[in-house]
PABA-591945 format. One record per atom (N, C-alpha, C): residue number from 1; residue in one letter; atom name; y, x, z. Coordinates in Angstrom, 2 decimals. Layout:
BEGIN
(r NUM, "a", "CA", (Y, X, Z))
...
END
This chain:
BEGIN
(r 1, "m", "N", (21.54, 62.51, 35.14))
(r 1, "m", "CA", (21.32, 62.10, 33.88))
(r 1, "m", "C", (21.27, 60.76, 33.94))
(r 2, "t", "N", (22.13, 59.96, 33.28))
(r 2, "t", "CA", (22.01, 58.38, 33.50))
(r 2, "t", "C", (21.49, 57.80, 32.25))
(r 3, "t", "N", (20.70, 56.77, 32.30))
(r 3, "t", "CA", (20.14, 56.08, 30.89))
(r 3, "t", "C", (20.98, 54.90, 30.65))
(r 4, "l", "N", (20.97, 54.52, 29.29))
(r 4, "l", "CA", (21.63, 53.48, 28.90))
(r 4, "l", "C", (20.83, 52.17, 29.29))
(r 5, "f", "N", (19.69, 52.34, 29.31))
(r 5, "f", "CA", (18.86, 50.98, 29.31))
(r 5, "f", "C", (18.21, 51.10, 30.70))
(r 6, "a", "N", (17.98, 50.00, 31.24))
(r 6, "a", "CA", (17.59, 49.97, 32.79))
(r 6, "a", "C", (15.89, 49.76, 32.30))
(r 7, "s", "N", (14.95, 50.40, 33.24))
(r 7, "s", "CA", (13.69, 50.04, 32.93))
(r 7, "s", "C", (13.20, 48.80, 33.33))
(r 8, "p", "N", (12.41, 48.00, 32.85))
(r 8, "p", "CA", (11.93, 46.85, 33.07))
(r 8, "p", "C", (11.21, 46.73, 34.65))
(r 9, "a", "N", (12.07, 46.09, 35.33))
(r 9, "a", "CA", (11.61, 45.76, 36.61))
(r 9, "a", "C", (10.74, 44.91, 37.05))
(r 10, "t", "N", (9.86, 45.01, 37.89))
(r 10, "t", "CA", (8.80, 43.84, 38.17))
(r 10, "t", "C", (9.52, 42.83, 39.04))
(r 11, "p", "N", (9.39, 41.50, 38.79))
(r 11, "p", "CA", (10.13, 40.24, 39.30))
(r 11, "p", "C", (9.39, 40.41, 40.88))
(r 12, "p", "N", (10.24, 39.92, 41.64))
(r 12, "p", "CA", (9.75, 39.74, 43.08))
(r 12, "p", "C", (8.61, 38.71, 43.26))
(r 13, "k", "N", (7.60, 39.00, 44.18))
(r 13, "k", "CA", (6.50, 38.34, 44.17))
(r 13, "k", "C", (6.72, 36.63, 44.54))
(r 14, "g", "N", (7.68, 36.32, 45.15))
(r 14, "g", "CA", (7.96, 34.99, 45.39))
(r 14, "g", "C", (8.57, 34.21, 44.16))
(r 15, "s", "N", (9.20, 34.84, 43.35))
(r 15, "s", "CA", (9.88, 34.16, 42.16))
(r 15, "s", "C", (9.00, 34.15, 40.86))
(r 16, "a", "N", (7.70, 34.17, 41.12))
(r 16, "a", "CA", (6.91, 34.32, 39.45))
(r 16, "a", "C", (6.76, 32.74, 39.27))
(r 17, "k", "N", (6.90, 32.28, 38.00))
(r 17, "k", "CA", (6.76, 30.88, 37.55))
(r 17, "k", "C", (5.18, 30.66, 37.43))
(r 18, "r", "N", (4.98, 29.54, 37.15))
(r 18, "r", "CA", (3.67, 29.05, 36.78))
(r 18, "r", "C", (4.00, 28.81, 35.18))
(r 19, "w", "N", (2.73, 28.91, 34.67))
(r 19, "w", "CA", (2.78, 28.97, 33.12))
(r 19, "w", "C", (3.52, 27.61, 32.55))
(r 20, "y", "N", (3.20, 26.65, 33.30))
(r 20, "y", "CA", (3.73, 25.07, 32.65))
(r 20, "y", "C", (5.36, 25.25, 33.03))
(r 21, "q", "N", (5.90, 25.99, 33.67))
(r 21, "q", "CA", (7.30, 26.04, 34.09))
(r 21, "q", "C", (8.17, 27.06, 33.04))
(r 22, "e", "N", (7.44, 27.77, 32.40))
(r 22, "e", "CA", (8.13, 28.70, 31.12))
(r 22, "e", "C", (8.31, 27.85, 30.04))
(r 23, "p", "N", (9.55, 28.09, 29.66))
(r 23, "p", "CA", (10.30, 27.16, 28.42))
(r 23, "p", "C", (9.50, 27.61, 27.11))
(r 24, "y", "N", (9.05, 29.02, 26.95))
(r 24, "y", "CA", (8.38, 29.40, 25.69))
(r 24, "y", "C", (6.99, 28.73, 25.52))
(r 25, "v", "N", (6.58, 28.42, 26.44))
(r 25, "v", "CA", (5.10, 27.89, 26.58))
(r 25, "v", "C", (5.19, 26.49, 25.93))
(r 26, "w", "N", (6.31, 25.90, 26.29))
(r 26, "w", "CA", (6.27, 24.35, 25.62))
(r 26, "w", "C", (6.87, 24.59, 24.26))
(r 27, "l", "N", (7.57, 25.44, 23.98))
(r 27, "l", "CA", (7.97, 25.60, 22.69))
(r 27, "l", "C", (6.94, 26.05, 21.61))
(r 28, "v", "N", (5.95, 26.79, 22.23))
(r 28, "v", "CA", (4.52, 27.09, 21.30))
(r 28, "v", "C", (3.78, 25.95, 21.15))
(r 29, "l", "N", (3.46, 25.03, 22.40))
(r 29, "l", "CA", (2.74, 24.12, 22.37))
(r 29, "l", "C", (3.20, 22.66, 21.90))
(r 30, "g", "N", (4.43, 22.77, 21.74))
(r 30, "g", "CA", (5.29, 21.48, 21.35))
(r 30, "g", "C", (5.01, 21.13, 20.02))
(r 31, "g", "N", (4.89, 21.92, 19.04))
(r 31, "g", "CA", (4.57, 21.70, 17.63))
(r 31, "g", "C", (3.06, 21.10, 17.48))
(r 32, "p", "N", (1.94, 21.81, 17.98))
(r 32, "p", "CA", (0.72, 21.13, 17.68))
(r 32, "p", "C", (0.58, 19.74, 18.65))
(r 33, "l", "N", (1.20, 19.76, 19.83))
(r 33, "l", "CA", (1.00, 18.46, 20.65))
(r 33, "l", "C", (1.81, 17.38, 19.65))
(r 34, "a", "N", (2.75, 17.68, 19.12))
(r 34, "a", "CA", (3.60, 16.50, 18.25))
(r 34, "a", "C", (2.62, 16.20, 16.94))
(r 35, "v", "N", (2.16, 17.08, 16.54))
(r 35, "v", "CA", (1.05, 16.86, 15.26))
(r 35, "v", "C", (-0.21, 15.62, 15.60))
(r 36, "i", "N", (-0.73, 16.19, 17.06))
(r 36, "i", "CA", (-1.73, 15.25, 17.66))
(r 36, "i", "C", (-1.39, 14.02, 17.70))
(r 37, "a", "N", (0.04, 13.94, 18.52))
(r 37, "a", "CA", (0.51, 12.60, 18.63))
(r 37, "a", "C", (0.79, 11.56, 17.28))
(r 38, "a", "N", (1.19, 12.34, 16.34))
(r 38, "a", "CA", (1.74, 11.87, 15.04))
(r 38, "a", "C", (0.37, 11.41, 14.58))
(r 39, "s", "N", (-0.89, 12.19, 14.40))
(r 39, "s", "CA", (-1.94, 11.78, 13.71))
(r 39, "s", "C", (-2.61, 10.65, 14.57))
(r 40, "a", "N", (-2.46, 10.69, 15.81))
(r 40, "a", "CA", (-3.12, 9.47, 16.64))
(r 40, "a", "C", (-2.36, 8.04, 16.25))
(r 41, "v", "N", (-1.06, 8.27, 16.11))
(r 41, "v", "CA", (-0.30, 6.78, 15.57))
(r 41, "v", "C", (-0.65, 6.50, 14.08))
(r 42, "t", "N", (-0.87, 7.62, 13.29))
(r 42, "t", "CA", (-1.26, 7.36, 12.04))
(r 42, "t", "C", (-2.69, 6.76, 11.79))
(r 43, "v", "N", (-3.64, 7.23, 12.66))
(r 43, "v", "CA", (-4.92, 6.58, 12.67))
(r 43, "v", "C", (-4.68, 5.02, 13.30))
(r 44, "y", "N", (-4.32, 4.88, 14.24))
(r 44, "y", "CA", (-3.99, 3.49, 14.94))
(r 44, "y", "C", (-3.34, 2.65, 13.70))
(r 45, "l", "N", (-2.39, 3.02, 12.92))
(r 45, "l", "CA", (-1.61, 2.26, 12.06))
(r 45, "l", "C", (-2.81, 1.92, 10.72))
(r 46, "a", "N", (-3.54, 2.92, 10.47))
(r 46, "a", "CA", (-4.39, 2.86, 9.36))
(r 46, "a", "C", (-5.53, 2.08, 9.79))
(r 47, "v", "N", (-5.88, 1.83, 10.99))
(r 47, "v", "CA", (-7.08, 1.01, 11.59))
(r 47, "v", "C", (-6.45, -0.42, 11.55))
(r 48, "t", "N", (-5.52, -0.76, 12.14))
(r 48, "t", "CA", (-4.98, -1.90, 12.43))
(r 48, "t", "C", (-4.01, -2.69, 11.14))
(r 49, "h", "N", (-3.72, -1.95, 10.40))
(r 49, "h", "CA", (-2.95, -2.54, 9.11))
(r 49, "h", "C", (-3.59, -2.16, 7.93))
(r 50, "a", "N", (-5.04, -2.11, 7.89))
(r 50, "a", "CA", (-5.66, -1.62, 6.58))
(r 50, "a", "C", (-5.72, -2.72, 5.62))
(r 51, "d", "N", (-5.52, -2.27, 4.41))
(r 51, "d", "CA", (-5.44, -3.44, 3.27))
(r 51, "d", "C", (-7.16, -3.39, 2.73))
(r 52, "p", "N", (-7.31, -4.63, 2.30))
(r 52, "p", "CA", (-8.74, -4.57, 1.92))
(r 52, "p", "C", (-9.01, -3.84, 0.57))
(r 53, "v", "N", (-10.20, -3.47, 0.55))
(r 53, "v", "CA", (-10.59, -2.54, -0.59))
(r 53, "v", "C", (-10.74, -3.38, -1.81))
(r 54, "l", "N", (-11.47, -4.57, -1.68))
(r 54, "l", "CA", (-11.73, -5.30, -2.68))
(r 54, "l", "C", (-10.81, -6.79, -2.60))
(r 55, "d", "N", (-10.45, -7.30, -3.69))
(r 55, "d", "CA", (-9.78, -8.59, -3.61))
(r 55, "d", "C", (-10.73, -9.59, -3.93))
(r 56, "r", "N", (-11.21, -10.32, -2.97))
(r 56, "r", "CA", (-12.23, -11.16, -3.27))
(r 56, "r", "C", (-11.65, -12.93, -3.21))
(r 57, "s", "N", (-10.53, -12.83, -3.61))
(r 57, "s", "CA", (-9.90, -14.12, -3.57))
(r 57, "s", "C", (-10.60, -15.01, -4.54))
(r 58, "p", "N", (-10.39, -16.37, -4.67))
(r 58, "p", "CA", (-10.92, -17.06, -5.52))
(r 58, "p", "C", (-10.09, -17.21, -6.76))
(r 59, "q", "N", (-8.85, -16.52, -6.93))
(r 59, "q", "CA", (-7.88, -16.41, -8.04))
(r 59, "q", "C", (-8.51, -15.76, -9.12))
(r 60, "a", "N", (-9.49, -15.00, -9.23))
(r 60, "a", "CA", (-9.94, -14.20, -10.06))
(r 60, "a", "C", (-10.63, -15.37, -11.08))
(r 61, "v", "N", (-10.24, -15.44, -12.38))
(r 61, "v", "CA", (-10.95, -16.22, -13.28))
(r 61, "v", "C", (-12.25, -15.55, -13.79))
(r 62, "r", "N", (-13.35, -16.29, -13.67))
(r 62, "r", "CA", (-14.56, -15.73, -14.33))
(r 62, "r", "C", (-14.86, -16.52, -15.53))
(r 63, "v", "N", (-14.85, -16.00, -16.73))
(r 63, "v", "CA", (-15.09, -16.78, -17.92))
(r 63, "v", "C", (-16.24, -15.70, -18.81))
(r 64, "a", "N", (-16.93, -16.49, -19.13))
(r 64, "a", "CA", (-18.03, -16.08, -20.12))
(r 64, "a", "C", (-17.52, -15.30, -21.30))
(r 65, "p", "N", (-17.91, -14.23, -21.81))
(r 65, "p", "CA", (-17.31, -13.48, -22.95))
(r 65, "p", "C", (-17.26, -14.51, -24.28))
(r 66, "a", "N", (-18.31, -15.32, -24.25))
(r 66, "a", "CA", (-18.35, -16.34, -25.48))
(r 66, "a", "C", (-17.12, -17.38, -25.40))
(r 67, "a", "N", (-17.00, -17.57, -24.33))
(r 67, "a", "CA", (-16.09, -18.68, -24.12))
(r 67, "a", "C", (-14.67, -18.00, -24.12))
(r 68, "l", "N", (-14.20, -16.79, -24.10))
(r 68, "l", "CA", (-12.92, -16.35, -24.05))
(r 68, "l", "C", (-12.43, -16.65, -25.59))
(r 69, "d", "N", (-13.09, -16.64, -26.69))
(r 69, "d", "CA", (-12.76, -17.15, -27.82))
(r 69, "d", "C", (-12.04, -18.40, -28.01))
(r 70, "k", "N", (-12.36, -19.33, -27.09))
(r 70, "k", "CA", (-12.39, -20.72, -27.38))
(r 70, "k", "C", (-11.00, -20.97, -26.31))
(r 71, "l", "N", (-10.29, -20.00, -25.69))
(r 71, "l", "CA", (-9.11, -20.36, -24.75))
(r 71, "l", "C", (-7.82, -20.12, -25.57))
(r 72, "a", "N", (-6.78, -20.70, -25.13))
(r 72, "a", "CA", (-5.54, -20.29, -25.56))
(r 72, "a", "C", (-5.22, -18.76, -25.34))
(r 73, "p", "N", (-4.16, -18.27, -26.03))
(r 73, "p", "CA", (-3.88, -16.79, -26.05))
(r 73, "p", "C", (-3.39, -16.58, -24.60))
(r 74, "s", "N", (-2.59, -17.50, -23.91))
(r 74, "s", "CA", (-2.00, -17.35, -22.63))
(r 74, "s", "C", (-3.08, -17.25, -21.67))
(r 75, "e", "N", (-4.16, -18.17, -21.81))
(r 75, "e", "CA", (-5.29, -18.48, -20.91))
(r 75, "e", "C", (-6.34, -17.13, -20.95))
(r 76, "r", "N", (-6.28, -16.67, -22.15))
(r 76, "r", "CA", (-7.39, -15.51, -22.49))
(r 76, "r", "C", (-6.71, -14.40, -21.92))
(r 77, "t", "N", (-5.12, -14.19, -21.97))
(r 77, "t", "CA", (-4.73, -13.00, -21.16))
(r 77, "t", "C", (-4.67, -13.08, -19.53))
(r 78, "s", "N", (-4.44, -14.28, -19.32))
(r 78, "s", "CA", (-4.70, -14.22, -17.70))
(r 78, "s", "C", (-6.11, -14.09, -17.23))
(r 79, "a", "N", (-7.13, -14.59, -17.83))
(r 79, "a", "CA", (-8.38, -14.37, -17.61))
(r 79, "a", "C", (-8.90, -12.86, -17.76))
(r 80, "e", "N", (-8.46, -12.23, -18.89))
(r 80, "e", "CA", (-8.75, -10.87, -18.87))
(r 80, "e", "C", (-8.12, -9.96, -17.82))
(r 81, "l", "N", (-6.85, -10.36, -17.60))
(r 81, "l", "CA", (-6.02, -9.51, -16.57))
(r 81, "l", "C", (-6.51, -9.55, -15.04))
(r 82, "s", "N", (-7.29, -10.93, -14.90))
(r 82, "s", "CA", (-7.70, -11.00, -13.50))
(r 82, "s", "C", (-8.83, -10.16, -13.23))
(r 83, "v", "N", (-9.67, -9.97, -14.18))
(r 83, "v", "CA", (-11.07, -9.20, -14.12))
(r 83, "v", "C", (-10.90, -7.64, -14.50))
(r 84, "m", "N", (-9.66, -7.30, -14.84))
(r 84, "m", "CA", (-9.46, -5.68, -15.64))
(r 84, "m", "C", (-9.50, -4.92, -14.74))
(r 85, "p", "N", (-10.37, -3.93, -14.57))
(r 85, "p", "CA", (-10.37, -2.81, -13.59))
(r 85, "p", "C", (-9.16, -1.91, -13.41))
(r 86, "a", "N", (-8.79, -1.32, -12.37))
(r 86, "a", "CA", (-7.35, -0.86, -12.02))
(r 86, "a", "C", (-7.06, 0.25, -13.08))
(r 87, "g", "N", (-7.78, 1.24, -13.61))
(r 87, "g", "CA", (-7.57, 2.18, -14.38))
(r 87, "g", "C", (-7.22, 1.79, -15.80))
(r 88, "q", "N", (-7.58, 0.64, -16.33))
(r 88, "q", "CA", (-7.37, -0.07, -17.66))
(r 88, "q", "C", (-6.06, -0.89, -17.29))
(r 89, "a", "N", (-5.67, -1.72, -16.01))
(r 89, "a", "CA", (-4.51, -2.28, -15.72))
(r 89, "a", "C", (-3.44, -1.16, -15.69))
(r 90, "r", "N", (-3.64, -0.14, -15.24))
(r 90, "r", "CA", (-2.44, 0.88, -15.17))
(r 90, "r", "C", (-2.35, 1.46, -16.66))
(r 91, "n", "N", (-3.23, 1.70, -17.50))
(r 91, "n", "CA", (-3.02, 2.06, -18.84))
(r 91, "n", "C", (-2.37, 1.05, -19.52))
(r 92, "h", "N", (-2.59, -0.31, -19.26))
(r 92, "h", "CA", (-2.13, -1.51, -19.91))
(r 92, "h", "C", (-0.59, -1.53, -19.79))
(r 93, "v", "N", (-0.21, -1.04, -18.59))
(r 93, "v", "CA", (1.48, -1.01, -18.44))
(r 93, "v", "C", (2.24, -0.32, -19.56))
(r 94, "v", "N", (1.65, 0.80, -20.15))
(r 94, "v", "CA", (2.52, 1.11, -21.13))
(r 94, "v", "C", (2.21, 0.97, -22.65))
(r 95, "s", "N", (1.14, 0.06, -22.92))
(r 95, "s", "CA", (0.81, -0.25, -24.15))
(r 95, "s", "C", (1.01, -1.96, -24.05))
(r 96, "p", "N", (1.48, -2.39, -25.23))
(r 96, "p", "CA", (1.64, -3.80, -25.46))
(r 96, "p", "C", (0.41, -4.68, -25.55))
(r 97, "t", "N", (-0.61, -3.96, -25.89))
(r 97, "t", "CA", (-1.86, -4.84, -26.12))
(r 97, "t", "C", (-2.92, -4.63, -25.06))
(r 98, "l", "N", (-4.03, -5.49, -24.92))
(r 98, "l", "CA", (-5.04, -5.40, -23.92))
(r 98, "l", "C", (-6.13, -4.34, -24.58))
(r 99, "p", "N", (-6.53, -3.57, -23.76))
(r 99, "p", "CA", (-7.94, -2.97, -24.16))
(r 99, "p", "C", (-8.79, -3.64, -24.70))
(r 100, "k", "N", (-9.57, -2.97, -25.82))
(r 100, "k", "CA", (-10.71, -3.76, -26.30))
(r 100, "k", "C", (-12.21, -3.19, -25.68))
(r 101, "d", "N", (-13.14, -3.93, -25.37))
(r 101, "d", "CA", (-14.25, -3.58, -24.73))
(r 101, "d", "C", (-15.10, -2.81, -25.83))
END
């Protein structure tokens, strides 16, 4: 009686590969290693090229609320825009008027 499939033979003792010489090991480990390398690059870029959280430049115009009425309309708008919180500034983009306090 002949069989169609050969039984799995044990490899000779001298030809066994080490674990790091098997290609499937690197196929399995390659994805996680690539993610670790990419995250290290991302952390490096985030630390070395970080944007400041707050803009502490002297360009922000600080005007007392009572003095706002005495300013010209363009000066009042620039003064209000320089100290406007980000959420209000975002909402201002879609509306033609400044928000009231």
